C-alpha positions in Angstrom: -23.0 -45.8 248.6 -25.1 -47.0 251.6 -27.6 -48.5 249.2 -24.8 -50.3 247.4 -23.6 -51.8 250.6 -27.2 -52.8 251.5 -27.7 -54.6 248.2 -24.3 -56.3 248.7 -25.4 -57.5 252.1 -28.8 -58.7 250.8 -26.9 -60.6 248.0 -24.8 -62.5 250.5 -27.9 -63.3 252.7 -29.7 -64.6 249.6 -26.6 -66.7 248.7 -26.3 -68.2 252.2 -30.0 -69.0 252.6 -30.2 -70.2 249.1 -27.2 -72.5 249.5 -28.6 -73.8 252.8 -31.9 -74.7 251.2 -30.3 -76.3 248.2 -27.9 -78.4 250.4 -30.7 -79.5 252.8 -33.0 -80.5 249.9 -30.2 -82.2 247.9 -28.8 -84.0 250.9 -32.2 -85.2 252.0 -32.8 -86.8 248.6 -29.3 -88.3 248.6 -29.6 -89.8 252.1 -32.8 -91.5 251.0 -30.6 -93.7 248.8 -28.2 -94.4 251.7 -25.2 -92.8 249.9 -22.1 -92.4 252.3 -21.4 -89.0 253.8 -18.0 -88.7 252.1 -19.6 -89.3 248.7 -22.4 -86.8 249.5 -19.8 -84.3 250.6 -17.9 -84.7 247.3 -20.9 -84.4 245.1 -24.3 -83.1 246.3 -23.1 -80.9 249.2 -20.1 -79.5 247.4 -22.1 -78.6 244.3 -24.8 -77.1 246.5 -22.5 -75.0 248.5 -20.6 -74.0 245.4 -23.7 -72.8 243.6 -22.9 -69.1 244.6 -19.6 -69.4 242.8 -21.3 -71.0 239.8 -24.0 -68.3 239.6 -21.5 -65.5 240.1 -19.3 -67.0 237.4 -22.1 -67.2 234.8 -23.3 -63.7 235.7 -19.7 -62.2 235.6 -18.8 -64.0 232.4 -21.7 -62.5 230.5 -20.8 -59.1 231.9 -17.1 -59.6 231.1 -15.9 -59.3 234.7 -13.3 -62.0 234.0 -10.8 -61.0 236.7 -13.6 -61.3 239.2 -14.2 -64.9 238.1 -10.6 -66.0 238.5 -10.1 -64.1 241.7 -13.3 -65.6 243.2 -12.3 -69.2 242.3 -8.8 -68.9 243.7 -9.9 -66.9 246.7 -12.7 -69.3 247.5 -10.2 -72.2 247.5 -7.8 -70.4 249.8 -10.8 -69.6 252.1 -11.9 -73.2 252.0 -8.5 -74.8 252.7 -7.1 -72.2 255.1 -9.9 -70.4 256.9 -12.7 -73.0 256.9 -10.6 -76.1 257.3 -8.7 -74.3 259.9 -11.8 -73.4 261.9 -13.2 -76.9 261.5 -9.9 -78.5 262.7 -9.8 -76.1 265.6 -13.4 -77.1 266.6 -12.7 -80.8 266.1 -9.5 -82.5 264.8 -10.3 -83.7 261.3 -9.7 -87.3 260.5 -8.6 -87.8 256.9 -9.9 -90.9 255.1 -7.4 -92.9 253.1 -9.4 -92.1 249.9 -9.0 -88.3 250.5 -5.4 -88.7 251.4 -4.3 -90.9 248.5 -6.6 -89.7 245.7 -8.4 -86.4 246.2 -5.6 -84.2 247.8 -3.0 -85.3 245.3 -5.4 -84.6 242.4 -6.1 -81.1 243.9 -2.4 -80.4 244.0 -2.1 -81.5 240.3 -5.1 -79.4 239.3 -3.7 -76.3 241.0 -0.3 -76.7 239.4 -1.9 -77.4 236.0 -4.0 -74.2 236.2 -0.9 -72.2 237.2 0.8 -73.5 234.0 -2.2 -72.7 231.8 -2.6 -69.2 233.3 1.1 -68.4 232.5 1.0 -69.8 229.0 3.5 -72.5 229.9 1.6 -75.3 228.1 1.7 -73.6 224.7 -1.5 -71.6 225.2 -2.0 -67.8 225.3 0.0 -66.2 228.1 -2.1 -64.7 231.0 -5.3 -65.8 229.4 -7.5 -68.9 230.1 -8.8 -69.5 226.6 -12.0 -71.3 225.5 -9.9 -74.3 224.6 -8.4 -74.3 228.1 -12.0 -74.1 229.5 -13.0 -77.1 227.5 -10.0 -79.1 228.9 -10.9 -78.0 232.4 -14.5 -79.1 231.9 -13.4 -82.5 230.6 -11.2 -83.0 233.7 -14.2 -82.0 235.8 -16.4 -84.7 234.3 -13.7 -87.3 234.7 -12.9 -86.4 238.3 -16.5 -86.2 239.4 -17.5 -89.4 237.6 -15.6 -91.3 240.3 -17.8 -90.3 243.3 -20.9 -90.7 241.2 -19.9 -94.2 240.3 -19.4 -94.9 244.1 -22.8 -93.4 244.8 -24.5 -95.7 242.2 -22.6 -98.7 243.6 -23.9 -97.9 247.1 -27.4 -97.4 245.9 -27.4 -100.9 244.4 -25.7 -102.3 247.5 -28.3 -100.8 249.8 -31.3 -101.4 247.5 -33.2 -103.3 250.1 -33.0 -100.4 252.6 -34.5 -97.8 250.2 -38.0 -98.8 251.2 -37.4 -97.8 254.8 -38.7 -94.4 255.8 -36.7 -92.0 257.8 -38.9 -89.8 260.0 -36.1 -87.3 260.5 -35.7 -86.8 256.7 -37.5 -84.4 254.5 -40.1 -85.7 252.1 -39.2 -85.7 248.4 -41.7 -82.9 247.7 -40.3 -80.7 250.5 -36.8 -81.5 249.3 -37.6 -80.4 245.7 -39.2 -77.1 247.0 -36.1 -76.4 249.0 -33.9 -77.0 245.9 -36.0 -74.8 243.6 -36.2 -72.0 246.3 -32.4 -72.3 246.8 -31.7 -71.9 243.1 -33.9 -68.8 242.8 -32.2 -67.1 245.8 -28.8 -68.0 244.5 -29.6 -66.5 241.1 -30.6 -63.1 242.6 -28.0 -63.2 245.3 -25.3 -63.8 242.7 -26.5 -60.8 240.6 -26.5 -58.5 243.7 -23.0 -59.6 244.8 -21.4 -59.2 241.4 -22.9 -55.9 240.4 -22.4 -54.2 243.8 -18.9 -55.6 244.4 -17.8 -54.2 241.1 -19.4 -50.8 241.9 -17.5 -50.7 245.2 -14.3 -51.7 243.5 -14.6 -48.9 241.0 -15.6 -46.4 243.7 -12.4 -47.0 245.7 -10.1 -47.7 242.8 -9.7 -51.3 243.9 -9.0 -53.9 241.2 -11.5 -56.6 240.4 -9.0 -59.3 241.2 -8.6 -58.1 244.8 -12.3 -57.8 245.3 -12.7 -61.3 243.8 -9.9 -62.7 246.1 -11.4 -61.1 249.2 -15.0 -59.9 249.6 -16.6 -62.1 246.9 -14.5 -65.2 247.7 -15.2 -65.0 251.4 -18.8 -64.2 250.9 -19.5 -67.1 248.5 -17.5 -69.5 250.8 -19.9 -68.8 253.6 -22.1 -71.8 252.7 -19.1 -74.1 252.9 -18.2 -72.5 256.3 -21.7 -73.0 257.7 -22.0 -76.5 256.3 -18.6 -77.6 257.6 -19.0 -76.1 261.0 -22.3 -77.8 261.5 -20.8 -81.1 260.2 -17.9 -80.7 262.7 -20.2 -80.0 265.6 -22.2 -83.1 264.7 -18.9 -85.1 264.6 -19.4 -85.7 260.8 -16.0 -84.6 259.7 -16.2 -86.9 256.6 -18.9 -84.7 255.2 -17.0 -81.5 256.1 -13.7 -82.6 254.4 -15.5 -84.1 251.4 -17.4 -80.8 251.0 -14.2 -78.7 251.1 -12.1 -80.8 248.8 -15.0 -81.3 246.4 -15.7 -77.5 246.4 -12.1 -76.7 245.7 -12.0 -79.1 242.7 -15.2 -77.7 241.4 -13.8 -74.2 241.6 -10.7 -75.1 239.7 -12.3 -77.2 237.0 -16.0 -76.4 236.6 -16.0 -72.7 237.7 -13.0 -71.6 235.6 -13.8 -74.0 232.8 -17.4 -72.8 232.5 -16.3 -69.1 232.7 -13.6 -69.6 230.1 -16.0 -71.3 227.7 -18.4 -68.4 227.9 -15.6 -65.8 227.5 -11.7 -66.1 227.7 -10.6 -65.2 231.3 -7.9 -62.7 232.1 -5.2 -64.3 234.3 -3.3 -61.3 235.7 0.3 -61.9 236.8 -0.7 -60.8 240.3 -2.8 -64.0 240.6 0.5 -66.0 240.7 1.1 -65.2 244.3 -2.3 -66.5 245.3 -1.9 -69.6 243.1 1.5 -70.5 244.6 0.1 -70.0 248.1 -2.8 -72.3 247.2 -0.4 -74.9 245.9 1.7 -74.7 249.1 -1.5 -75.0 251.2 -2.6 -78.1 249.3 0.9 -79.6 249.9 0.8 -78.6 253.5 -2.5 -80.4 254.1 -1.0 -83.5 252.5 2.0 -83.3 254.8 -0.3 -82.9 257.8 -1.4 -86.5 257.1 2.1 -87.8 257.8 3.4 -85.7 260.7 2.1 -85.6 264.3 -1.1 -87.6 264.6 -1.3 -89.7 261.4 -4.1 -88.9 258.9 -5.4 -86.1 261.2 -5.4 -82.3 260.9 -4.9 -81.3 264.5 -6.1 -78.1 266.3 -2.6 -76.6 266.2 -2.4 -77.3 262.5 -5.9 -75.7 262.1 -4.7 -72.6 263.9 -1.7 -72.3 261.7 -4.0 -72.4 258.6 -6.2 -69.6 260.1 -3.2 -67.4 260.9 -1.7 -67.9 257.4 -5.1 -66.9 255.9 -5.2 -63.7 258.0 -1.7 -62.7 256.9 -2.7 -63.4 253.3 -5.8 -61.1 253.6 -3.7 -58.3 255.2 -1.1 -58.7 252.4 -3.9 -58.3 249.7 -5.3 -55.2 251.4 -1.9 -53.6 251.7 -0.7 -54.4 248.2 -4.1 -54.1 246.5 
């Protein structure tokens, strides 16, 4: 048992270090093209910090741990929007850009509701199963959604074409950035394997269901890169990068993670996931409402604390009922 816990801890360390290297390398390359922080957060950084979830999804799908995949995706989103956004808002009130407020948050609400309907078979698909067809639909939605910030990035590259020749002494070289990216992917691969295998072993040892493990231990562990990245961004007063990272990661979890997993193997959507999905939907709506009450287009420290407290109660509920 001690060895299993050790391997689990090593897996999380690999995931965190790997994601950090991947984000640093990817961001350095992106910044050389003068892409805005909000776009970097929605694309390069959110994909980099979501690599643990992607790796765990692929590994779990081939091992048929489907409940772990769904639990990890939903739990990571709750961790992102309740715990991490709460912590970031507490450290420094988060200013919400109009683009996030009017486009990305409403889309995240729609995507969450859409997935809730799919999981419960309310769109004519199989009940309590995310089928391969559902997975294809989610992947198509992912491509459509993430095409928008990519188009913005290309536009900004062309707009700032003359600045591309300027060298930034504080930035990593292209070679160093590529080494960071490759090393990050390798660490993420082995870290993902360690986390999946040993989490399932612990779950079976204590009779805990895979969905609870996915919603708690794995979800929080794989959300650590987002937490670290967002806290650093908040400390550096770069809240655009933080909120872009969190919203982008949530959309990636809902569309790419579950879509990819379902294409590999149909995913079991247990009825017990409905509570977490409804809570996620309520949280997305609450974040949207925060934009219009109190200090406009800002998530205040008090609102951040309320998100953290709600997340703590949620975890306690899972532990008691799971």
